[in-house]
C-alpha positions as CSV (number, residue, x, y, z in Angstrom):
1,M,160.7,-21.3,149.7
2,R,157.0,-20.5,150.7
3,L,155.7,-22.9,148.1
4,F,157.8,-25.7,149.7
5,E,156.4,-24.8,153.1
6,K,152.8,-24.9,151.8
7,M,153.4,-28.3,150.2
8,N,154.6,-29.7,153.5
9,K,151.5,-28.4,155.3
10,K,149.3,-29.9,152.6
11,F,151.1,-33.2,152.9
12,F,150.8,-33.2,156.7
13,F,147.1,-32.2,156.8
14,A,146.2,-34.7,154.1
15,H,147.7,-37.5,156.2
16,I,146.0,-36.2,159.4
17,G,142.7,-36.0,157.5
18,C,143.1,-39.6,156.4
19,V,143.9,-40.7,159.9
20,I,140.7,-39.1,161.3
21,L,138.6,-40.2,158.3
22,F,139.7,-43.9,158.5
23,A,139.4,-43.9,162.3
24,I,135.7,-42.9,161.9
25,L,135.2,-45.5,159.1
26,Y,136.8,-48.2,161.2
27,Q,134.5,-47.4,164.1
28,L,131.4,-47.2,161.9
29,Q,132.1,-50.5,160.2
30,D,132.8,-52.2,163.6
31,K,129.4,-50.9,164.9
32,F,127.7,-52.0,161.7
33,I,129.1,-55.5,161.7
34,L,128.5,-55.9,165.5
35,N,124.9,-54.8,165.2
36,N,124.1,-56.5,161.9
37,I,126.2,-59.6,162.0
38,K,123.7,-61.8,160.0
39,F,123.1,-59.1,157.4
40,A,126.9,-58.5,157.1
41,Q,127.4,-62.2,156.5
42,K,124.7,-62.3,153.9
43,L,126.4,-59.4,152.1
44,G,129.8,-61.3,152.3
45,L,131.3,-58.6,154.6
46,M,131.8,-61.0,157.4
47,E,132.8,-64.7,157.3
48,R,130.3,-67.2,158.7
49,N,130.9,-69.4,161.7
50,V,133.7,-67.3,163.1
51,P,135.3,-68.7,166.3
52,K,135.0,-66.3,169.2
53,K,138.7,-66.2,169.7
54,Y,139.2,-64.3,166.5
55,Y,136.7,-61.5,167.3
56,S,135.7,-59.8,170.6
57,W,132.2,-59.0,169.5
58,K,132.3,-55.6,171.1
59,S,133.3,-52.2,169.8
60,S,136.5,-50.5,170.9
61,P,136.8,-47.0,172.3
62,F,137.4,-44.3,169.7
63,Y,141.0,-43.7,170.7
64,Y,141.8,-47.3,169.6
65,Y,140.6,-46.6,166.1
66,I,142.6,-43.3,166.0
67,W,145.7,-45.3,167.2
68,Y,145.2,-48.1,164.6
69,S,144.6,-45.5,161.9
70,L,147.7,-43.6,162.8
71,I,149.8,-46.7,162.9
72,T,148.4,-47.7,159.5
73,Q,148.8,-44.2,157.9
74,T,152.4,-43.8,159.1
75,T,153.2,-47.3,158.0
76,V,155.0,-48.0,161.2
77,G,153.5,-51.4,161.2
78,Y,151.8,-53.7,163.7
79,G,151.8,-57.4,164.3
80,G,148.1,-57.6,163.9
81,V,144.8,-56.3,165.3
82,V,144.4,-56.5,169.0
83,D,141.3,-58.3,170.2
84,T,140.1,-55.9,172.9
85,A,138.3,-58.6,174.9
86,T,141.4,-60.9,175.3
87,G,144.3,-58.7,174.4
88,D,145.5,-61.3,171.9
89,T,146.9,-60.2,168.5
90,V,144.9,-61.5,165.5
91,S,146.8,-61.6,162.2
92,F,145.4,-59.9,159.1
93,I,144.7,-63.3,157.5
94,Q,142.6,-64.5,160.5
95,I,140.4,-61.3,160.7
96,P,137.0,-62.5,159.7
97,N,135.7,-59.0,159.0
98,R,136.1,-58.5,155.3
99,L,134.9,-54.9,155.4
100,F,137.7,-54.0,157.9
101,K,140.2,-55.6,155.5
102,I,138.9,-53.5,152.6
103,L,139.1,-50.3,154.6
104,N,142.6,-51.2,155.8
105,V,143.9,-51.8,152.2
106,L,142.2,-48.5,151.1
107,Q,144.0,-46.6,153.9
108,L,147.3,-48.1,152.9
109,L,146.7,-47.1,149.3
110,S,145.9,-43.5,150.5
111,V,149.4,-43.3,151.8
112,I,150.8,-44.0,148.3
113,L,148.2,-41.7,146.7
114,I,149.1,-38.8,149.0
115,A,152.8,-39.3,148.3
116,A,152.1,-39.3,144.6
117,I,150.0,-36.1,144.7
118,F,152.3,-34.1,147.0
């Protein structure tokens, strides 16, 4: 019975660790993109000529990244990313930030990986 309890704790802490890790990565990539937009476009991490309505051009508070990461990790689901400037929802397809999309897919894959390991 103890082994089962340890497995549950490992499973839980693996997910919590991913939530925190990806929240930090989401915030870092946002700051990178916002402060280096031309360089990010040159690297192909951000689409060119992005209409302002699809991106707020400002970083969100850290609790937003925690919330978004938690929603992603628990696979509860969301209708899209919220533009913090307007409050509008932006669908995954319309997000011009390719680095964000890559991180989001990696986080979703981590859910499957953790389930397979534990």
